[in-house]
C-alpha positions, 0 to 999 in steps of 0.5 A: 596194736600189733599187725604182722605180715604174711606174704604168699607165693611160692615164687617168694620161696624160690627166689624168683622174686624178692619179697619188697612188699613186706618191707614196705608194709613194715615201714608204713606200720612203723610210721603209724605206731603200729608194732610188727613183730614178724613177717612171714613168707609161705608158699601157695598151699592151702594147709600151710596157709592156714597154719600160718594164719592162725599161728600169727593171729594167736599172738597178733591183733591183726595180719596183712596178708599179701598176695594170692588174690588173682585169678588162677588156681594157685591164688587161694588167700581167699580160700585159706582166710574162709578156712580160718574164719569156718565160713563158706565163699560167697560171690559178690554181684558188686564185684563181678560187675566191677571186675567186668567193667575192668575188662570192658574199660580195656576192651577185652573179654573177661575170662571165666576164672576171674570170677573167682576174684569176686568171692568174699568169705561170709561175714567179711568185707571186700576192700576196694581195688580202683587200680585191678581186679583183685579186690581185698579183704578185710575179715574178722577172725575170733578178736582179730582182723585179717587184711588181705591185699594184692601182691602187685606193689602199686594196687597194694601200696594204694590199698594199705594207704587208703584203707588198711591203715585208716582202718588199723588206727581207727581200731587202735584208737591213736596215732603215733610212730616208732622212730629208730636211728642209725648211728654210723662212724668211720675211722681206724681204731688203734689198738694198744699193745703190750711190749713184751720183755724178758723176765730176769 
């Protein structure tokens, strides 16, 4: 089983935020024995996101997309996955209810833009997010699978540990671990010098 990672966000490309999410996901994949050959970063551009997803899926069993599930106009991960699937986005009433209840529990009015977070590509499924308003996604694409998780670290980590990794392991059919060791040494290397002497 191979799972690559696609981090989404122009702020990552500009260096405004360091992509620690991909490193953490890679560590979890290795700990469960799932190969990850490539981590890629792409900006908030629909065409480039679609190209990156198709390219990664052409060589991998699965892809975890991190970020781009918010309510703003540049949060287009759902749209990119739907385009790759060739499927429309469908608004899920149960997700609308969950998102609105999150706002109600905080005594806040829900902006209309947050309804976008209840959209799921037809044929895909939502991953529950009890910690925030952005449900994740689990979407079949050809023979592969795309998972989308929020960019907020604590929401992402809970979703990966509780839902994404168990699903990946079930698809892999076996659990293992990739183990690496580093050997660090200290000291000064002695150089052997040849003594020069004139001939003759």
